C-alpha positions in Angstrom: -18.3 3.5 -16.0 -20.9 3.3 -13.5 -21.4 5.9 -10.6 -18.6 6.2 -8.1 -19.5 5.6 -4.5 -17.6 6.4 -1.3 -17.8 5.3 2.3 -19.6 7.3 4.7 -16.4 7.2 6.8 -14.8 9.5 4.1 -16.4 12.6 5.6 -18.9 13.7 2.9 -18.8 14.6 -0.8 -16.3 17.6 -0.3 -13.6 15.5 1.2 -11.1 14.3 -1.5 -9.0 12.0 0.7 -11.0 8.8 0.2 -11.2 5.8 -1.9 -14.2 5.5 -4.3 -15.6 2.3 -5.8 -17.6 1.6 -9.1 -18.8 -1.8 -10.2 -19.8 -2.4 -13.8 -20.3 -6.0 -15.4 -18.6 -7.6 -12.3 -15.5 -5.5 -12.6 -14.8 -3.4 -9.5 -12.8 -0.2 -10.2 -11.2 1.8 -7.4 -9.7 5.3 -7.5 -8.5 7.8 -4.9 -10.5 11.0 -4.6 -7.8 13.3 -5.0 -6.5 11.4 -8.1 -9.6 10.5 -10.0 -7.8 9.7 -13.3 -5.8 6.9 -11.7 -8.1 3.9 -11.7 -7.4 0.2 -10.9 -9.7 -2.7 -11.7 -10.0 -5.9 -9.8 -12.6 -8.7 -9.3 -15.0 -9.0 -6.2 -12.9 -12.1 -5.0 -9.6 -10.4 -5.1 -11.0 -7.3 -3.4 -12.6 -9.5 -0.7 -9.2 -11.1 -0.1 -7.5 -7.8 0.1 -10.1 -6.5 2.7 -9.7 -9.9 4.8 -5.8 -9.4 4.7 -6.1 -5.7 5.9 -8.5 -6.6 8.6 -6.3 -9.4 9.9 -3.3 -7.1 9.9 -1.5 -9.2 7.3 0.4 -8.3 4.3 -0.5 -8.9 0.7 1.1 -11.3 -1.6 
């Protein structure tokens, strides 16, 4: 896996309440900082669709 990155909105490296991303070979992996063992994988297109839906206030699915 590649290095994990977190948003600057997460409050720094000591804050464990954040979502972290890693991208390797076109696969995006996401995990929550306080549960680093629970990782989900997705594609850039599906992640972009999720972000658009969240920004629009809509549901998923």
